[in-house]
N, C-alpha and C positions, 0 to 999 in steps of 0.2 A: 469601441468599448461598449457597444449597445448590449452585449451579453451581460455585462455587470448591472445593467439597469433592472433586470428582473431578479437579481440576487440581493439578499439583505446585506446591509453594510457590514455587519459583523461576519457574515459568511464570506463576503468578498475579501475582508481583511485576513481571514483564516486561509483562504485560497492563496493570497499573495504571500503570506508567511510560509506556507508549505512549499510553494514554488521557489521562494528565496532560499530556504534551507536546502532544497534539492539542488539548486545552482551552486550553493556553497560546498555541498558535499562533492559535486562533480569537480569543482576547482581543487579541493583537497586531494581528490583521486589522481589528479595530474602529476603531483609531486610525490605521491606515496608509493611504497613498494607494491608489487603486483598483488600480494596476498591481502594487503589492506585496501588497495584501490578497488578490488572486486567487491569488497564489503561496502565501501562508500557508494559505488555505482548502484549496487543492489538496493541500498537504502534510498538513494535519490530516485530510482525508478519507482519504488513502492510509494514514496511521497507524491510523485508526479501522478501516478495512477489514482491514488486516493483523492488528489485534488481534482482530477478529471471526473471521477465518480461524483464528487461533491457538486461539481458544476453541471452534472447531467450529461457529460460527453461520453461516458462509459456506463454500461448497465451495472446495477447493484450486484454485489456478490450473492450467490444463492445461500440460503440458510444451511448451516452445517448440520448434517444428520448426526444425531447422538449415538445411534446404534451402529456400530461398525463390525458387528459380529458376522454379518452376512448370513449365508445359509448354514453355517457351522453351528453345531450344538456344543455346549460346554462338556468337557471331558470329565468323567468321574474318576478322580485319582485315588480313591480309596481302594485298599487291597483287601 
């Protein structure tokens, strides 16, 4: 647990909470119908990835670009 030494106590507690919720979601997925289980597992994976990012084990997500138009120009719909 030397990795937790360089993490602030509040951040370490948040990491443990996220991982505990992810584990609980995986347990729920075991008894749920397939349609629900896939949602539980996806949410658990997202929580585990966010905890890994918080701990510095994964790189941060890149900033989302606001302009999604690409090379296209707006179409003038006036007749």
